[in-house]
All heavy atoms as a GROMACS GRO file, in nm:
protein
  500
    1MET      N    1  10.420  10.168   7.790
    1MET     CA    2  10.396  10.301   7.827
    1MET      C    3  10.471  10.342   7.952
    1MET      O    4  10.483  10.258   8.040
    1MET     CB    5  10.251  10.314   7.856
    1MET     CG    6  10.150  10.314   7.741
    1MET     SD    7  10.160  10.464   7.657
    1MET     CE    8  10.001  10.490   7.624
    2ASP      N    9  10.524  10.458   7.945
    2ASP     CA   10  10.601  10.506   8.065
    2ASP      C   11  10.488  10.559   8.164
    2ASP      O   12  10.379  10.594   8.132
    2ASP     CB   13  10.689  10.627   8.026
    2ASP     CG   14  10.814  10.594   7.964
    2ASP    OD1   15  10.835  10.465   7.944
    2ASP    OD2   16  10.894  10.677   7.940
    3LYS      N   17  10.526  10.566   8.294
    3LYS     CA   18  10.462  10.632   8.400
    3LYS      C   19  10.534  10.749   8.453
    3LYS      O   20  10.662  10.748   8.442
    3LYS     CB   21  10.438  10.536   8.519
    3LYS     CG   22  10.333  10.425   8.481
    3LYS     CD   23  10.292  10.346   8.604
    3LYS     CE   24  10.177  10.257   8.578
    3LYS     NZ   25  10.042  10.319   8.572
    4THR      N   26  10.477  10.849   8.493
    4THR     CA   27  10.536  10.965   8.545
    4THR      C   28  10.469  10.992   8.684
    4THR      O   29  10.346  11.005   8.704
    4THR     CB   30  10.516  11.086   8.459
    4THR    OG1   31  10.578  11.061   8.328
    4THR    CG2   32  10.587  11.209   8.520
    5LEU      N   33  10.564  11.007   8.786
    5LEU     CA   34  10.520  11.042   8.917
    5LEU      C   35  10.578  11.177   8.936
    5LEU      O   36  10.688  11.206   8.913
    5LEU     CB   37  10.568  10.944   9.024
    5LEU     CG   38  10.508  10.803   9.027
    5LEU    CD1   39  10.583  10.721   8.926
    5LEU    CD2   40  10.499  10.753   9.158
    6ARG      N   41  10.494  11.260   9.012
    6ARG     CA   42  10.524  11.398   9.048
    6ARG      C   43  10.500  11.424   9.192
    6ARG      O   44  10.394  11.386   9.248
    6ARG     CB   45  10.452  11.503   8.960
    6ARG     CG   46  10.492  11.502   8.814
    6ARG     CD   47  10.408  11.594   8.736
    6ARG     NE   48  10.438  11.593   8.588
    6ARG     CZ   49  10.379  11.499   8.511
    6ARG    NH1   50  10.290  11.422   8.544
    6ARG    NH2   51  10.425  11.513   8.387
    7CYS      N   52  10.600  11.478   9.263
    7CYS     CA   53  10.585  11.517   9.406
    7CYS      C   54  10.556  11.662   9.417
    7CYS      O   55  10.588  11.740   9.330
    7CYS     CB   56  10.724  11.487   9.468
    7CYS     SG   57  10.717  11.516   9.651
    8ASP      N   58  10.478  11.689   9.512
    8ASP     CA   59  10.451  11.838   9.529
    8ASP      C   60  10.570  11.931   9.542
    8ASP      O   61  10.561  12.051   9.515
    8ASP     CB   62  10.356  11.852   9.667
    8ASP     CG   63  10.227  11.797   9.652
    8ASP    OD1   64  10.185  11.772   9.537
    8ASP    OD2   65  10.174  11.767   9.759
    9CYS      N   66  10.683  11.875   9.584
    9CYS     CA   67  10.802  11.950   9.594
    9CYS      C   68  10.868  11.984   9.456
    9CYS      O   69  10.974  12.069   9.457
    9CYS     CB   70  10.902  11.894   9.683
    9CYS     SG   71  10.995  11.745   9.607
   10GLY      N   72  10.820  11.926   9.350
   10GLY     CA   73  10.883  11.948   9.218
   10GLY      C   74  10.958  11.831   9.162
   10GLY      O   75  10.990  11.827   9.040
   11PHE      N   76  10.989  11.738   9.247
   11PHE     CA   77  11.055  11.619   9.197
   11PHE      C   78  10.965  11.538   9.104
   11PHE      O   79  10.843  11.533   9.114
   11PHE     CB   80  11.091  11.516   9.315
   11PHE     CG   81  11.137  11.382   9.276
   11PHE    CD1   82  11.268  11.369   9.246
   11PHE    CD2   83  11.056  11.275   9.272
   11PHE    CE1   84  11.318  11.244   9.210
   11PHE    CE2   85  11.103  11.158   9.248
   11PHE     CZ   86  11.232  11.132   9.209
   12GLN      N   87  11.026  11.481   8.989
   12GLN     CA   88  10.956  11.406   8.897
   12GLN      C   89  11.031  11.287   8.849
   12GLN      O   90  11.159  11.307   8.832
   12GLN     CB   91  10.919  11.497   8.784
   12GLN     CG   92  10.854  11.427   8.663
   12GLN     CD   93  10.799  11.532   8.544
   12GLN    OE1   94  10.749  11.633   8.571
   12GLN    NE2   95  10.861  11.497   8.427
   13VAL      N   96  10.975  11.173   8.831
   13VAL     CA   97  11.038  11.053   8.772
   13VAL      C   98  10.955  10.990   8.683
   13VAL      O   99  10.830  10.987   8.689
   13VAL     CB  100  11.079  10.959   8.900
   13VAL    CG1  101  10.951  10.910   8.968
   13VAL    CG2  102  11.168  10.846   8.845
   14SER      N  103  11.010  10.940   8.575
   14SER     CA  104  10.940  10.886   8.460
   14SER      C  105  11.017  10.755   8.426
   14SER      O  106  11.139  10.740   8.426
   14SER     CB  107  10.926  10.973   8.343
   14SER     OG  108  10.858  11.083   8.368
   15GLY      N  109  10.942  10.652   8.389
   15GLY     CA  110  10.999  10.530   8.342
   15GLY      C  111  10.897  10.429   8.306
   15GLY      O  112  10.782  10.437   8.331
   16ARG      N  113  10.954  10.311   8.265
   16ARG     CA  114  10.865  10.206   8.222
   16ARG      C  115  10.870  10.083   8.318
   16ARG      O  116  10.772  10.009   8.333
   16ARG     CB  117  10.916  10.148   8.078
   16ARG     CG  118  10.817  10.057   8.015
   16ARG     CD  119  10.867  10.033   7.864
   16ARG     NE  120  10.847  10.150   7.795
   16ARG     CZ  121  10.898  10.172   7.668
   16ARG    NH1  122  10.974  10.078   7.623
   16ARG    NH2  123  10.877  10.278   7.619
   17ARG      N  124  10.991  10.070   8.373
   17ARG     CA  125  11.010   9.957   8.478
   17ARG      C  126  10.950  10.000   8.618
   17ARG      O  127  11.012  10.085   8.683
   17ARG     CB  128  11.156   9.928   8.492
   17ARG     CG  129  11.214   9.863   8.357
   17ARG     CD  130  11.357   9.812   8.372
   17ARG     NE  131  11.379   9.728   8.489
   17ARG     CZ  132  11.454   9.757   8.586
   17ARG    NH1  133  11.534   9.872   8.578
   17ARG    NH2  134  11.476   9.686   8.684
   18LEU      N  135  10.850   9.931   8.659
   18LEU     CA  136  10.790   9.969   8.785
   18LEU      C  137  10.884   9.943   8.893
   18LEU      O  138  10.873  10.035   8.998
   18LEU     CB  139  10.656   9.881   8.796
   18LEU     CG  140  10.560   9.888   8.689
   18LEU    CD1  141  10.437   9.793   8.731
   18LEU    CD2  142  10.505  10.028   8.663
   19GLU      N  143  10.961   9.848   8.902
   19GLU     CA  144  11.066   9.823   9.014
   19GLU      C  145  11.158   9.943   9.026
   19GLU      O  146  11.179   9.977   9.136
   19GLU     CB  147  11.127   9.698   8.996
   19GLU     CG  148  11.040   9.569   8.994
   19GLU     CD  149  10.979   9.546   8.862
   19GLU    OE1  150  11.014   9.607   8.764
   19GLU    OE2  151  10.891   9.455   8.858
   20ALA      N  152  11.202   9.997   8.912
   20ALA     CA  153  11.296  10.107   8.908
   20ALA      C  154  11.235  10.231   8.965
   20ALA      O  155  11.284  10.302   9.037
   20ALA     CB  156  11.352  10.129   8.780
   21LEU      N  157  11.109  10.258   8.922
   21LEU     CA  158  11.030  10.365   8.970
   21LEU      C  159  11.010  10.360   9.113
   21LEU      O  160  11.016  10.469   9.189
   21LEU     CB  161  10.894  10.374   8.894
   21LEU     CG  162  10.900  10.423   8.744
   21LEU    CD1  163  10.764  10.409   8.675
   21LEU    CD2  164  10.949  10.571   8.736
   22ALA      N  165  10.972  10.251   9.163
   22ALA     CA  166  10.947  10.232   9.318
   22ALA      C  167  11.075  10.262   9.386
   22ALA      O  168  11.065  10.332   9.489
   22ALA     CB  169  10.892  10.087   9.343
   23GLY      N  170  11.180  10.217   9.336
   23GLY     CA  171  11.313  10.254   9.401
   23GLY      C  172  11.344  10.403   9.410
   23GLY      O  173  11.386  10.461   9.511
   24GLU      N  174  11.317  10.468   9.291
   24GLU     CA  175  11.338  10.614   9.289
   24GLU      C  176  11.243  10.681   9.384
   24GLU      O  177  11.282  10.781   9.450
   24GLU     CB  178  11.319  10.664   9.147
   24GLU     CG  179  11.428  10.631   9.052
   24GLU     CD  180  11.561  10.688   9.086
   24GLU    OE1  181  11.562  10.803   9.135
   24GLU    OE2  182  11.665  10.618   9.084
   25VAL      N  183  11.125  10.641   9.399
   25VAL     CA  184  11.019  10.698   9.486
   25VAL      C  185  11.074  10.690   9.624
   25VAL      O  186  11.065  10.785   9.709
   25VAL     CB  187  10.878  10.637   9.469
   25VAL    CG1  188  10.770  10.672   9.587
   25VAL    CG2  189  10.822  10.692   9.333
   26ARG      N  190  11.118  10.561   9.669
   26ARG     CA  191  11.166  10.538   9.794
   26ARG      C  192  11.293  10.630   9.825
   26ARG      O  193  11.291  10.694   9.934
   26ARG     CB  194  11.201  10.389   9.818
   26ARG     CG  195  11.080  10.294   9.812
   26ARG     CD  196  11.125  10.157   9.839
   26ARG     NE  197  11.150  10.142   9.973
   26ARG     CZ  198  11.227  10.046  10.017
   26ARG    NH1  199  11.287   9.947   9.934
   26ARG    NH2  200  11.254  10.026  10.154
   27ARG      N  201  11.379  10.635   9.737
   27ARG     CA  202  11.492  10.714   9.754
   27ARG      C  203  11.467  10.870   9.775
   27ARG      O  204  11.506  10.932   9.870
   27ARG     CB  205  11.588  10.708   9.629
   27ARG     CG  206  11.713  10.783   9.651
   27ARG     CD  207  11.795  10.799   9.517
   27ARG     NE  208  11.724  10.864   9.419
   27ARG     CZ  209  11.704  11.005   9.407
   27ARG    NH1  210  11.764  11.085   9.513
   27ARG    NH2  211  11.634  11.055   9.312
   28HIS      N  212  11.376  10.913   9.686
   28HIS     CA  213  11.326  11.055   9.705
   28HIS      C  214  11.263  11.087   9.831
   28HIS      O  215  11.294  11.184   9.895
   28HIS     CB  216  11.242  11.101   9.583
   28HIS     CG  217  11.183  11.234   9.608
   28HIS    ND1  218  11.252  11.352   9.591
   28HIS    CD2  219  11.049  11.279   9.634
   28HIS    CE1  220  11.183  11.451   9.616
   28HIS    NE2  221  11.064  11.410   9.642
   29ALA      N  222  11.169  10.994   9.862
   29ALA     CA  223  11.087  11.011   9.998
   29ALA      C  224  11.193  11.018  10.111
   29ALA      O  225  11.168  11.104  10.199
   29ALA     CB  226  10.994  10.909  10.010
   30GLY      N  227  11.294  10.936  10.106
   30GLY     CA  228  11.383  10.943  10.221
   30GLY      C  229  11.483  11.056  10.226
   30GLY      O  230  11.496  11.121  10.333
   31GLU      N  231  11.538  11.082  10.104
   31GLU     CA  232  11.633  11.189  10.096
   31GLU      C  233  11.574  11.326  10.109
   31GLU      O  234  11.624  11.417  10.186
   31GLU     CB  235  11.706  11.189   9.971
   31GLU     CG  236  11.808  11.066   9.959
   31GLU     CD  237  11.873  11.057   9.836
   31GLU    OE1  238  11.852  11.143   9.734
   31GLU    OE2  239  11.953  10.952   9.811
   32ALA      N  240  11.461  11.348  10.054
   32ALA     CA  241  11.401  11.494  10.044
   32ALA      C  242  11.298  11.519  10.162
   32ALA      O  243  11.290  11.634  10.199
   32ALA     CB  244  11.330  11.512   9.904
   33HIS      N  245  11.238  11.409  10.208
   33HIS     CA  246  11.137  11.432  10.298
   33HIS      C  247  11.141  11.354  10.435
   33HIS      O  248  11.065  11.369  10.521
   33HIS     CB  249  10.997  11.397  10.236
   33HIS     CG  250  10.962  11.477  10.111
   33HIS    ND1  251  10.950  11.605  10.107
   33HIS    CD2  252  10.962  11.429   9.979
   33HIS    CE1  253  10.939  11.648   9.981
   33HIS    NE2  254  10.940  11.535   9.903
   34GLY      N  255  11.259  11.280  10.442
   34GLY     CA  256  11.279  11.211  10.564
   34GLY      C  257  11.171  11.092  10.594
   34GLY      O  258  11.150  11.054  10.707
   35MET      N  259  11.110  11.045  10.478
   35MET     CA  260  11.007  10.941  10.494
   35MET      C  261  11.058  10.809  10.455
   35MET      O  262  11.133  10.798  10.352
   35MET     CB  263  10.884  10.967  10.394
   35MET     CG  264  10.818  11.099  10.427
   35MET     SD  265  10.700  11.149  10.307
   35MET     CE  266  10.589  11.006  10.299
   36GLU      N  267  11.034  10.712  10.528
   36GLU     CA  268  11.073  10.573  10.496
   36GLU      C  269  10.964  10.496  10.444
   36GLU      O  270  10.871  10.453  10.516
   36GLU     CB  271  11.136  10.498  10.619
   36GLU     CG  272  11.270  10.556  10.666
   36GLU     CD  273  11.324  10.476  10.771
   36GLU    OE1  274  11.313  10.352  10.782
   36GLU    OE2  275  11.400  10.543  10.864
   37LEU      N  276  10.960  10.481  10.320
   37LEU     CA  277  10.848  10.409  10.247
   37LEU      C  278  10.897  10.258  10.222
   37LEU      O  279  11.005  10.238  10.187
   37LEU     CB  280  10.815  10.461  10.113
   37LEU     CG  281  10.754  10.604  10.108
   37LEU    CD1  282  10.736  10.641   9.958
   37LEU    CD2  283  10.628  10.612  10.181
   38SER      N  284  10.810  10.174  10.248
   38SER     CA  285  10.833  10.027  10.222
   38SER      C  286  10.822  10.018  10.062
   38SER      O  287  10.776  10.102   9.996
   38SER     CB  288  10.744   9.942  10.286
   38SER     OG  289  10.604   9.946  10.227
   39TYR      N  290  10.873   9.908  10.014
   39TYR     CA  291  10.863   9.872   9.877
   39TYR      C  292  10.714   9.867   9.835
   39TYR      O  293  10.678   9.927   9.736
   39TYR     CB  294  10.941   9.738   9.834
   39TYR     CG  295  10.918   9.706   9.691
   39TYR    CD1  296  11.010   9.757   9.601
   39TYR    CD2  297  10.828   9.609   9.659
   39TYR    CE1  298  10.989   9.724   9.470
   39TYR    CE2  299  10.813   9.576   9.523
   39TYR     CZ  300  10.895   9.631   9.433
   39TYR     OH  301  10.873   9.596   9.301
   40ASP      N  302  10.633   9.799   9.907
   40ASP     CA  303  10.495   9.793   9.873
   40ASP      C  304  10.434   9.928   9.879
   40ASP      O  305  10.341   9.956   9.798
   40ASP     CB  306  10.422   9.701   9.984
   40ASP     CG  307  10.469   9.553   9.963
   40ASP    OD1  308  10.512   9.521   9.845
   40ASP    OD2  309  10.438   9.472  10.051
   41GLU      N  310  10.461  10.013   9.977
   41GLU     CA  311  10.406  10.151   9.975
   41GLU      C  312  10.443  10.234   9.851
   41GLU      O  313  10.354  10.305   9.791
   41GLU     CB  314  10.444  10.226  10.089
   41GLU     CG  315  10.390  10.178  10.226
   41GLU     CD  316  10.445  10.235  10.354
   41GLU    OE1  317  10.574  10.269  10.346
   41GLU    OE2  318  10.378  10.258  10.446
   42ALA      N  319  10.565  10.222   9.810
   42ALA     CA  320  10.620  10.292   9.691
   42ALA      C  321  10.547  10.225   9.567
   42ALA      O  322  10.508  10.304   9.475
   42ALA     CB  323  10.772  10.280   9.688
   43MET      N  324  10.533  10.099   9.558
   43MET     CA  325  10.470  10.040   9.446
   43MET      C  326  10.323  10.082   9.438
   43MET      O  327  10.280  10.096   9.324
   43MET     CB  328  10.476   9.887   9.460
   43MET     CG  329  10.445   9.821   9.328
   43MET     SD  330  10.528   9.861   9.178
   43MET     CE  331  10.683   9.773   9.206
   44VAL      N  332  10.252  10.095   9.544
   44VAL     CA  333  10.120  10.159   9.533
   44VAL      C  334  10.116  10.291   9.458
   44VAL      O  335  10.028  10.319   9.372
   44VAL     CB  336  10.052  10.159   9.670
   44VAL    CG1  337   9.924  10.247   9.669
   44VAL    CG2  338  10.026  10.029   9.726
   45LEU      N  339  10.210  10.378   9.513
   45LEU     CA  340  10.221  10.505   9.434
   45LEU      C  341  10.250  10.492   9.289
   45LEU      O  342  10.193  10.565   9.206
   45LEU     CB  343  10.326  10.590   9.500
   45LEU     CG  344  10.296  10.628   9.639
   45LEU    CD1  345  10.423  10.693   9.714
   45LEU    CD2  346  10.175  10.724   9.654
   46VAL      N  347  10.342  10.403   9.249
   46VAL     CA  348  10.374  10.388   9.116
   46VAL      C  349  10.259  10.326   9.026
   46VAL      O  350  10.231  10.373   8.930
   46VAL     CB  351  10.495  10.281   9.102
   46VAL    CG1  352  10.515  10.240   8.965
   46VAL    CG2  353  10.626  10.355   9.161
   47LEU      N  354  10.183  10.235   9.081
   47LEU     CA  355  10.073  10.176   9.023
   47LEU      C  356   9.968  10.274   8.996
   47LEU      O  357   9.884  10.261   8.906
   47LEU     CB  358  10.028  10.049   9.083
   47LEU     CG  359  10.123   9.926   9.084
   47LEU    CD1  360  10.068   9.813   9.169
   47LEU    CD2  361  10.146   9.888   8.934
   48ASP      N  362   9.946  10.378   9.086
   48ASP     CA  363   9.843  10.478   9.084
   48ASP      C  364   9.872  10.588   8.988
   48ASP      O  365   9.791  10.665   8.950
   48ASP     CB  366   9.804  10.527   9.216
   48ASP     CG  367   9.726  10.437   9.308
   48ASP    OD1  368   9.669  10.331   9.251
   48ASP    OD2  369   9.721  10.450   9.427
   49ALA      N  370   9.998  10.591   8.943
   49ALA     CA  371  10.041  10.702   8.861
   49ALA      C  372   9.986  10.691   8.720
   49ALA      O  373   9.981  10.576   8.670
   49ALA     CB  374  10.198  10.713   8.850
   50PRO      N  375   9.960  10.801   8.657
   50PRO     CA  376   9.913  10.800   8.514
   50PRO      C  377  10.012  10.750   8.422
   50PRO      O  378  10.133  10.766   8.447
   50PRO     CB  379   9.867  10.934   8.488
   50PRO     CG  380   9.951  11.023   8.577
   50PRO     CD  381   9.972  10.934   8.715
   51ASP      N  382   9.964  10.683   8.315
   51ASP     CA  383  10.048  10.651   8.203
   51ASP      C  384  10.071  10.770   8.122
   51ASP      O  385   9.997  10.862   8.111
   51ASP     CB  386   9.990  10.546   8.110
   51ASP     CG  387   9.978  10.409   8.184
   51ASP    OD1  388  10.054  10.383   8.270
   51ASP    OD2  389   9.899  10.336   8.137
   52THR      N  390  10.203  10.780   8.062
   52THR     CA  391  10.228  10.902   7.976
   52THR      C  392  10.264  10.837   7.840
   52THR      O  393  10.252  10.724   7.804
   52THR     CB  394  10.345  10.965   8.027
   52THR    OG1  395  10.468  10.886   8.054
   52THR    CG2  396  10.317  11.036   8.166
   53VAL      N  397  10.314  10.929   7.760
   53VAL     CA  398  10.349  10.887   7.616
   53VAL      C  399  10.468  10.780   7.618
   53VAL      O  400  10.556  10.784   7.700
   53VAL     CB  401  10.388  11.001   7.532
   53VAL    CG1  402  10.271  11.097   7.514
   53VAL    CG2  403  10.512  11.076   7.589
   54PRO      N  404  10.464  10.682   7.515
   54PRO     CA  405  10.578  10.579   7.514
   54PRO      C  406  10.707  10.655   7.476
   54PRO      O  407  10.712  10.758   7.413
   54PRO     CB  408  10.534  10.502   7.389
   54PRO     CG  409  10.386  10.538   7.363
   54PRO     CD  410  10.358  10.677   7.417
   55ARG      N  411  10.811  10.588   7.527
   55ARG     CA  412  10.940  10.637   7.515
   55ARG      C  413  11.030  10.530   7.448
   55ARG      O  414  10.988  10.407   7.447
   55ARG     CB  415  11.018  10.682   7.649
   55ARG     CG  416  10.956  10.806   7.702
   55ARG     CD  417  11.038  10.845   7.806
   55ARG     NE  418  11.120  10.748   7.873
   55ARG     CZ  419  11.229  10.769   7.956
   55ARG    NH1  420  11.257  10.890   7.982
   55ARG    NH2  421  11.293  10.665   8.005
   56GLU      N  422  11.140  10.559   7.404
   56GLU     CA  423  11.237  10.463   7.334
   56GLU      C  424  11.288  10.362   7.441
   56GLU      O  425  11.307  10.254   7.412
   56GLU     CB  426  11.344  10.524   7.272
   56GLU     CG  427  11.300  10.613   7.141
   56GLU     CD  428  11.253  10.510   7.031
   56GLU    OE1  429  11.305  10.406   7.004
   56GLU    OE2  430  11.151  10.558   6.973
   57THR      N  431  11.330  10.421   7.564
   57THR     CA  432  11.398  10.337   7.655
   57THR      C  433  11.294  10.306   7.769
   57THR      O  434  11.198  10.374   7.800
   57THR     CB  435  11.529  10.404   7.714
   57THR    OG1  436  11.478  10.527   7.778
   57THR    CG2  437  11.621  10.435   7.611
   58GLY      N  438  11.332  10.206   7.854
   58GLY     CA  439  11.247  10.166   7.962
   58GLY      C  440  11.301  10.189   8.092
   58GLY      O  441  11.249  10.158   8.202
   59SER      N  442  11.410  10.283   8.118
   59SER     CA  443  11.472  10.315   8.236
   59SER      C  444  11.398  10.430   8.297
   59SER      O  445  11.336  10.504   8.239
   59SER     CB  446  11.617  10.334   8.217
   59SER     OG  447  11.629  10.449   8.140
   60ALA      N  448  11.413  10.436   8.431
   60ALA     CA  449  11.360  10.553   8.512
   60ALA      C  450  11.452  10.671   8.488
   60ALA      O  451  11.576  10.652   8.498
   60ALA     CB  452  11.339  10.516   8.655
   61THR      N  453  11.388  10.780   8.479
   61THR     CA  454  11.470  10.915   8.469
   61THR      C  455  11.415  11.008   8.576
   61THR      O  456  11.295  11.004   8.600
   61THR     CB  457  11.468  10.973   8.335
   61THR    OG1  458  11.326  10.997   8.296
   61THR    CG2  459  11.525  10.889   8.228
   62THR      N  460  11.496  11.072   8.636
   62THR     CA  461  11.452  11.166   8.743
   62THR      C  462  11.480  11.310   8.703
   62THR      O  463  11.576  11.344   8.614
   62THR     CB  464  11.518  11.143   8.872
   62THR    OG1  465  11.666  11.157   8.855
   62THR    CG2  466  11.486  11.000   8.918
   63LYS      N  467  11.402  11.404   8.763
   63LYS     CA  468  11.414  11.546   8.743
   63LYS      C  469  11.378  11.619   8.869
   63LYS      O  470  11.267  11.581   8.921
   63LYS     CB  471  11.329  11.588   8.618
   63LYS     CG  472  11.333  11.750   8.608
   63LYS     CD  473  11.240  11.793   8.503
   63LYS     CE  474  11.240  11.940   8.487
   63LYS     NZ  475  11.139  11.993   8.396
   64GLU      N  476  11.474  11.686   8.930
   64GLU     CA  477  11.436  11.764   9.045
   64GLU      C  478  11.451  11.910   9.016
   64GLU      O  479  11.544  11.958   8.963
   64GLU     CB  480  11.533  11.721   9.160
   64GLU     CG  481  11.517  11.572   9.203
   64GLU     CD  482  11.580  11.540   9.332
   64GLU    OE1  483  11.567  11.625   9.425
   64GLU    OE2  484  11.635  11.435   9.341
   65GLU      N  485  11.344  11.976   9.057
   65GLU     CA  486  11.338  12.124   9.042
   65GLU      C  487  11.421  12.190   9.144
   65GLU      O  488  11.424  12.147   9.255
   65GLU     CB  489  11.194  12.171   9.046
   65GLU     CG  490  11.104  12.114   8.942
   65GLU     CD  491  11.129  12.158   8.801
   65GLU    OE1  492  11.175  12.269   8.780
   65GLU    OE2  493  11.112  12.070   8.713
   66PRO      N  494  11.490  12.297   9.105
   66PRO     CA  495  11.572  12.374   9.206
   66PRO      C  496  11.479  12.425   9.328
   66PRO      O  497  11.362  12.454   9.314
   66PRO     CB  498  11.636  12.480   9.137
   66PRO     CG  499  11.554  12.498   9.003
   66PRO     CD  500  11.489  12.369   8.980
   0.00000   0.00000   0.00000
């Protein structure tokens, strides 16, 4: 099952690999909000994210709203 994380700013990331999602969360937090999240802090956010429908691939994908 994929997980999807959504930020209040419109950023969204989905994927199956928790480590990849944590990396994307950390990158977004730093680039968009100037926040330095540790790997553990990002992983807590990933683990708390709801599961979504299954996908064919297990990689993380990102979408940023304009």
